[in-house]
N, C-alpha and C positions, 0 to 999 in steps of 0.2 A: 281365197284364203280361208283357213280354219279361223273361226273367232276364238281367241283366247280370253278366258274370264279374267278379270282383275283378281289378283289375290291381296288380301288384306296383309299388310307388313306391320308387324308388331316391332317397335322400336326395342333394341336391346336395353336392358336395365345397366345401369352403371355399376360395374361389380367392382370397382376400386373402393377399397375401405380406407377412409381418412385415419391417418395415424393418431393413436390417442396421445395427448400430452403426457410427458412424463410428470413425475411429481415435482421435480425440480423445475420444470418449464412452468407449472401451474403456479409454483411459489413466486417465480420471478414476474408472472402476468400479475399477481396480487400485490406486487410492490407498487409504491407511488410512481407516477410516470417519470419523474427524475431519476429514481434508483432504478426503475427498469430499463431507462435508457442506458445508465452508467454500467449497470451489470452486462447488458449486452455488448456494450463497447469493449469492456475489458477481456470479455469472453471471445469476442472477435479477434482481439488482437492477441490473445494468449495462445490460439489454436497453432498458429505457426511457431511460437516460442517452444512448445512441447517436442516439436519435430527437430527444432535446433539444439534443443537440450540433449536429446538422444545421440546426436551425432558429435557433441563434444568430446566424449571419451575416445573416439576414433581419432579426433584431431590432436589430442594430447601427444600423441607418439610421432606426429607427422613433422617434417623439417620445418615447414612454415609456422607450425603452432596455431592455437585457436584465436589470437587476439584480433586479426582482422574479421574473422568471422563473427565473433561477439560483437565487434563494432556495427557489422552490418546488421545483425540480428536486432540490436538495439534501435538502429536508423528505421528499419523496416517497421518495427513494432510501433514506434511513433508515428510513422506514416500512416500506418492503418487507423490507429487512435484519431489522428488528426482529421483525415478523411472520413471518418465514421461520425464524428462530431460535427464538422462543417456541413455535411450533407443535410442534417437536421436542424442545426443550430449556427447558421453562416454568420450571424452578426456577433456571436460571443469572442471573446478574446481567448487566446491560449497562451499558456506558460509552460515551457518544458524545458528539461534539462538539455536537451540536444539541440533543439531548433531555436531557442530563446523565446521571445515574445511575438506572438501575432496579435496587433492591436484590434480592439473591438471596432465594429462598425454600427453605424445608426444609433450612437450612444448607448448601446447595450452596457448594463451593468455587471454582466456575468463574465467570470474568468475560470477557464478550465486549466487546472494545473496538474501536471502530469509527469511521472517519471516512469518511462516505458520498461526499464529494467532496474529496481532498486535492489541492489547487491550484486553488482556486475562480477566482481572477483568471485563470489561464489559461483555464479553461473559460469565463468570461466575456468573453473576447476571441477565442474561437473557436481556441484554440491546443491542440492534442491532447496535451498534457503534463499530465495529471491522472490520479487513480487513485482507486478504492475501496481502502480499507485495513482489513483485518479480522484481529484477532488474538485467540487463546484464552490467557487466563492460569489458572493454577492457584495461587491465593494470589498471591505476588508474582513468579512465575515465568511468563515467557513459554513455552508449550509448543508453539504452532502459530501461524503467519502466512501470510496471503495478500494480495498486492498485485496488482490488476487494472486495467489500462487498458482500456475497453471499446471505444475507437475503434481503437486498434491492435491489440486482442486479444492484448497481451502479459499473461501470468499467471506471477507469480512467487509460488513456495511454499515452505515449509520447515517441518520438524517437529523438535523438540527432540531432537538425537543423531542424526537422519537426514539431514543435508545439505540444501542449497538447491537449487532447480531453476528453470529457465524452462521452461514448457509452449509448445511451438510445433507448427504443424500436422503436422510430420513427426517428432516425437518431443520428448522432454524432455531438456534440457541441463544438465548438473551445473554448478553456477556455482562458481567460484573467484575471489577477489580477484585484483587487479592485482600483476604481479611487479616492476612498474617500482621503482627505487630512487633515482632522480634526480628531484628537484623539478622542475627545469627542462624535464623530459621528461613531466610529468604533466598530467593533466586534473583542476583543481580546481573544485569547485562551493560555491556558498552560496546563501543567499537574500537578498533586498534588506535585511532587517532587521539583519543583521550589518555591512554596510556602513555602515549610519548609525549604529552602535552603538561600534564598534571604532575608536578614534582612529588616523587615518593609514592605515586599511587600504585604502582605495581607491588612494591614492597608491602603496603598496607593490606592489598588484596591477598597476597600469599600468606600474610600472618593473621587473617581472620576466616572463621568458620564456616560463613556463609557460602553457598553455591554460587560459582561465577561463570558467566560466559562471555565470550567475545563474539558477536553474532554476524557483523557485516552486512546488515540490512535494517536501516532505520525504520522504515514501513512496517516490516514484519514484527519487529521488536515491540513498537508502538501497540499493534494489534495483539501481541500476545500479553503486553501489560492490561488491556482492556478486557481481555480474556481470563485475567488471573493466573496466567501460566508464568509469567514474570512479575515479580513484585516491584521491580524498579529498573528502570533504562535511563542511563544519562549519556551524554556525549558532549563534545566541546566544538563541534562543527556541524552545522546544520543548513541546509537550503529549503526554500518552501517547498519545493517538489517532493522532498524526502518527508516532509513533515506535515504537510496540509491534512491529508486523510486521517493520517494516525491521531493527530491532534484532536480531531473531532470524536474519533472513536473513544478514545481514553476519556475524555470528558463526558460523553454519553453513557459510558459505563461506570461512572461514579469517580472517576480519578482526577488527577491533578496534572497539568502540563505547564511548566513555568521556566523562567530562567532560573539559574542558581542563586539569584539575588532576590527571587519572589515575584517577579513581573510575569503576569499570566497571559497577556495579549501576544498575538502573533508577531507584530512588528518589534516588540521588545525582544523576543525570543531570538529572531533572526538578526537584530542588531546587536545583541549581547553575545552572539555566536555560541550560545551554551542553551543545553535544554536537559530537563529532568522531568521524567514521567512516572509517576508513583501514586501512592494513596496518602491521605491526610496524616494517618498514623506513622507512616515510614518517612516522611518528608524530611523533618529535621534530624533524624538519625542517620539519613544517607548522606545529608549535607555535611554533617559533623565528620563522617567518615571520609568523604571524598577530599575535603580540604578542611581541616578544623579551623584554620585562620583565614583564610582567603577564599571565599566561595565563588570565585569567578575564573573563567577560562583564559588563559593567556592568548593575546591577540598577535597575529601573525605580523611582523613587521613589513611595512611596504617597501619594495625594492625601489631605489632611485637610479 
C-alpha cells in the first residue's frame, strides 16, 4: 500500500462574533446588584405583557370580552416574577396583589412587594398607562424600587439614599420633583375612587383652573410625581403593592409622601387609607383644596 504522508490539520478559527452589549444593557450592568436583579426581573416579566397588550384591541369586539384574558395576563406576569425571584433569592418573602403573602425562610429580613399589572382597567381598555411595580423591603423600610411600563419602555428606579432615575435609550435621567409653587399652575392627579369618596371634590375640581387627570395607575402616577411631570397625586385607597416602589421614588426625588394628616411612615399611610405625594411647597395648598375642613378619607363601613 502506498504510504500517505500525514497532513497537518489547522484548526478552524471561531468565526462567531460575540454580540456587543447595547448601551441599555451596559447601563443595567453598571447598576448595583440589587437594582440589576430587579430591572432584569421586570423586563423578563414584561416581555409577555407587551404581546398580550397588542391582542387586547382584538378582544374588545369579541363576545367573551377581554376580562378573562387580562386576569390570565396578570397571573402569568406574577408567576414569572415570583419564579425569577425565587430562583436567586429563595429565602425572601413575597407580597403580591394576586398571590398574597409567601412567608420568608431561614429568618430572611427581606420582602419583595409586587403588583404585576398596576392599572388593570387601563390595560383592559388597551390604554398604555399601566406598569409592573416591584419593591424590596428590609423589615418595614423600602430599600429599592422599580416601576416599568413595558409598552412605552419607561423604567423608573430608585435605591435608598442613591437618588431616583428614569432609564431612557440615550441615558439615565436623574429625577427631581416639580418646582412649581402655585396650585393654579399645577398638574394634579388622582384615581376615580377619591372622586367618589371625598364630598364635593368633583365640583371643586371643575371650578378650579389647574390641570387635572384621573390616571388609573398609582405606581405610574407616583413615578411621574418623582419626575416632575405631575405636581400632586392623591388618593383615598392604597395598598402596599401599589405604593411601595413609588413611595421610595418620590422621596429619593426630593418629594413628600404622607397621609392627609401628615404622617410619613408607610404603616400610617396604609392604615389611614389615604396618600398624598407632592412637594413641600404644594403640600398645604392641595390639602386645603381637597378638603378644607377634614383632611381624611372616609373609611369603608365593614359589612356585618
